C-alpha positions in Angstrom: 54.5 11.7 46.8 55.8 8.3 45.5 58.4 6.6 46.7 60.8 3.6 45.1 58.9 0.4 47.0 60.1 -1.5 49.0 58.9 -5.6 49.8 59.1 -7.3 52.7 59.1 -10.8 53.4 56.4 -12.5 55.5 57.7 -15.7 57.2 55.2 -18.2 58.8 55.8 -18.4 62.5 52.9 -21.5 62.8 52.8 -25.3 61.8 50.0 -26.8 60.3 49.0 -29.7 58.5 50.6 -28.3 55.1 53.5 -27.9 56.5 54.1 -31.4 58.1 53.7 -29.5 61.9 57.0 -27.8 61.3 56.8 -24.6 62.0 57.1 -22.5 58.4 59.8 -20.1 59.7 62.2 -22.3 60.6 62.5 -24.5 57.6 62.1 -21.3 55.8 65.3 -20.2 57.4 67.8 -22.5 55.5 65.5 -23.9 52.5 64.2 -20.0 51.5 65.2 -17.5 53.2 68.5 -17.5 52.2 67.9 -17.3 48.5 65.1 -14.7 49.4 66.2 -12.2 51.9 68.9 -10.4 48.7 66.0 -9.4 47.0 63.8 -8.4 50.1 64.0 -4.9 52.5 63.1 -6.8 55.4 61.4 -9.1 57.5 58.0 -9.5 58.5 56.7 -12.5 61.2 53.6 -12.3 63.2 52.5 -11.8 66.7 50.4 -15.2 68.3 50.5 -18.3 70.9 49.4 -20.9 68.8 47.2 -21.9 66.0 44.6 -20.8 64.4 42.7 -23.1 63.1 44.2 -25.8 65.4 45.2 -24.4 68.9 47.9 -27.3 69.2 49.3 -26.6 65.9 52.7 -25.3 67.2 52.7 -21.1 66.5 56.4 -19.4 67.2 57.0 -16.8 70.1 57.4 -13.8 68.0 60.0 -12.0 70.1 62.8 -15.3 70.2 61.9 -16.0 67.1 63.1 -12.6 65.3 65.5 -12.2 67.1 66.9 -15.2 66.1 66.2 -14.2 62.6 68.3 -11.1 63.5 71.1 -13.3 64.3 71.3 -15.9 61.2 70.3 -12.6 58.5 72.3 -10.1 58.7 71.4 -7.4 56.6 67.5 -7.0 56.4 65.4 -4.7 58.5 62.9 -6.6 60.9 59.5 -5.8 62.1 57.2 -8.0 64.1 53.3 -7.8 62.1 52.0 -7.0 64.6 52.6 -6.8 68.1 49.3 -6.9 70.5 50.0 -4.4 72.3 48.0 -6.7 75.5 50.8 -8.8 75.1 53.7 -7.6 77.1 54.1 -4.4 79.6 55.1 -1.1 77.9 58.1 -1.0 80.0 59.2 -3.5 79.4 58.7 -3.5 75.8 61.0 -0.4 75.0 63.7 -2.6 77.2 63.7 -5.5 74.7 63.1 -3.2 71.7 65.9 -1.4 72.7 67.9 -4.4 72.7 67.5 -6.0 69.7 67.7 -2.5 68.1 71.7 -2.4 69.6 72.4 -5.7 69.0 71.1 -6.1 65.0 72.7 -2.1 64.2 69.8 0.0 63.9 68.1 -2.7 61.5 64.3 -3.3 64.4 61.1 -1.3 64.3 59.0 -1.4 66.0 55.3 -3.1 64.8 52.2 -2.9 67.2 48.3 -2.9 67.2 45.6 -2.6 69.7 45.6 -6.9 69.3 42.2 -8.5 68.0 42.6 -11.8 68.7 39.7 -12.0 72.0 40.2 -16.2 72.6 44.0 -16.0 72.6 44.0 -12.9 75.3 41.6 -15.1 77.6 43.4 -18.4 77.1 46.6 -16.7 78.4 44.4 -14.3 81.1 45.1 -11.3 79.2 42.5 -8.1 79.9 40.7 -7.7 76.5 39.0 -4.3 77.0 36.7 -2.4 74.6 38.4 -1.1 71.1 38.8 2.1 72.3 40.8 1.2 75.1 43.0 -1.1 73.4 44.1 2.0 71.7 44.3 4.5 73.8 46.8 1.9 75.6 48.2 1.7 72.8 49.5 5.7 72.4 50.6 4.9 76.1 52.5 2.2 75.0 54.2 4.2 72.3 54.5 7.1 74.1 56.3 4.8 77.3 58.6 3.4 74.4 59.9 6.4 72.7 60.9 8.3 76.0 62.5 5.4 77.3 64.8 5.1 74.1 65.5 8.8 74.3 65.7 9.6 77.9 68.0 8.9 80.8 64.9 8.5 83.3 62.0 9.0 81.8 58.7 9.4 83.8 55.1 9.5 82.1 52.1 8.5 84.1 48.7 7.4 81.8 45.8 6.6 82.5 46.7 2.6 82.5 50.4 2.6 81.9 53.0 4.9 84.1 57.2 4.8 84.6 58.8 6.7 87.2 62.6 6.9 85.9 62.6 3.8 84.2 65.9 3.8 82.7 66.9 1.2 80.1 70.6 1.8 79.1 71.8 1.6 76.5 69.6 3.8 74.5 69.2 3.1 71.5 70.5 4.7 68.3 68.4 5.8 65.7 65.9 5.2 68.2 63.3 2.3 66.7 60.5 3.3 63.7 57.0 2.8 65.4 54.9 1.2 62.9 51.4 0.7 63.6 48.5 -1.9 62.1 45.0 -0.8 62.7 42.1 0.2 60.2 39.2 1.4 62.0 38.6 5.1 61.0 37.4 6.3 63.7 40.2 5.7 66.6 43.1 3.5 65.0 44.1 5.2 61.3 44.1 8.8 63.3 46.6 7.5 65.8 48.4 6.1 63.0 48.2 10.1 61.7 49.1 11.4 64.5 52.3 9.5 65.9 53.0 6.0 63.9 56.9 6.7 61.1 54.7 3.8 59.0 51.4 2.5 58.8 50.4 -1.3 57.9 47.1 -0.7 56.2 44.5 -3.9 55.5 45.2 -5.2 51.9 41.5 -4.5 50.9 41.0 -2.3 47.7 37.9 -1.0 48.7 38.0 1.4 50.7 41.8 2.6 50.4 41.7 6.2 49.7 39.7 7.2 52.1 41.8 5.2 54.7 44.8 7.3 53.6 42.9 10.1 53.1 42.6 9.7 57.3 45.9 8.7 57.9 46.8 12.0 55.6 44.8 14.1 57.1 45.8 13.6 60.8 48.9 13.9 60.5 48.2 17.6 58.8 46.0 18.1 62.0 49.0 17.3 64.0 52.0 19.4 62.8 53.1 16.4 60.8 54.3 15.6 57.5 52.4 13.0 56.1 54.5 12.2 53.1 57.1 11.0 56.4 54.6 8.2 57.2 55.8 4.6 55.3 53.1 3.1 53.9 52.9 -1.1 54.2 50.0 -3.7 52.7 50.6 -7.0 53.6 49.6 -9.2 50.6 48.6 -13.0 50.5 49.9 -14.2 47.5 51.1 -17.3 45.4 54.7 -17.0 44.0 54.7 -16.3 40.1 55.2 -19.6 38.2 55.2 -18.2 34.5 56.0 -14.8 32.9 52.0 -14.4 32.9 52.2 -15.1 36.5 55.2 -11.8 36.7 53.2 -9.6 34.8 50.1 -9.7 36.9 51.5 -8.5 40.0 53.9 -6.5 38.6 50.4 -4.7 37.2 48.2 -5.0 40.4 51.3 -4.2 42.9 51.8 -1.0 40.3 48.8 0.3 41.3 48.6 0.2 44.5 52.3 1.9 44.0 49.7 5.0 42.3 47.8 5.1 44.9 50.0 5.8 47.5 51.2 3.1 49.0 55.2 2.2 49.9 56.3 -1.7 51.3 54.7 -4.6 50.0 54.3 -6.9 52.9 54.5 -10.3 50.7 53.3 -13.5 52.5 54.2 -16.5 49.9 53.1 -19.4 52.6 55.1 -22.0 52.1 57.1 -22.2 48.9 58.5 -25.4 48.4 61.6 -24.1 45.7 63.5 -20.9 44.8 62.7 -21.1 42.1 59.6 -18.9 42.3 61.0 -16.8 44.4 63.6 -15.8 41.9 61.5 -15.5 39.7 59.7 -12.8 41.6 62.6 -10.6 42.6 64.2 -10.4 38.9 60.7 -10.2 37.1 58.2 -8.0 40.0 60.5 -6.5 42.4 63.1 -5.4 39.5 60.4 -4.6 37.4 58.5 -2.2 40.0 62.0 -0.5 41.3 63.2 0.1 37.8 
């Protein structure tokens, strides 16, 4: 099934030498996002604690910053890109998600994954077990979240997490959708097919069709409609500076839509002007939606 493509804006939570060590999202909030977000469907923010190249580079905490953005930009859908399941105890995660869903008027999507940055886990004192364990923890965490979002006195006893009457009023209405970021063909992608509402896919084109088939087959095996799983892909691209740049982006994204992508999460880095933002909106987004 081909849907009208949706577009997300990924705002970098990091500050680096190209931004004068200022967190980019803070400057984008006033300089770029008021122009960009009326044209975009969603706003995304990565979940890390410190910089990638230099640990002293600032990196804004994801939950606090996305909540701040939710209050400042009232229409757009909100999603993390993506939360590391080991960073927050799942019952607390469920309560935080329910709260943001309520305060944002139902605009929150729980973007979550098994985590990957081992040195960050170690630095903060978190366990970093093997991938099979992390994905099992992720599945239990999603189960806990959904029970706490829909039941008055939920209980769950898993191998890694447990709750006993973990009430989380007010229950979010509607419950947040769950977007899982995963690439592994043996564990991660089958999990997406079994339980996710949306999949944040790896950006590479190699193996794209095979991975999508794994997700869809796992959904069918679980008795789910594979067309009900939204497929998002994150693309790090430069904003178009010319009509030719826009045409190339239209061609690339149209091919990805034909291959099954529904939602493009665009990482444009740190643009200094709104002019190419509007060019992208008018020449790329509008063309593909038409």
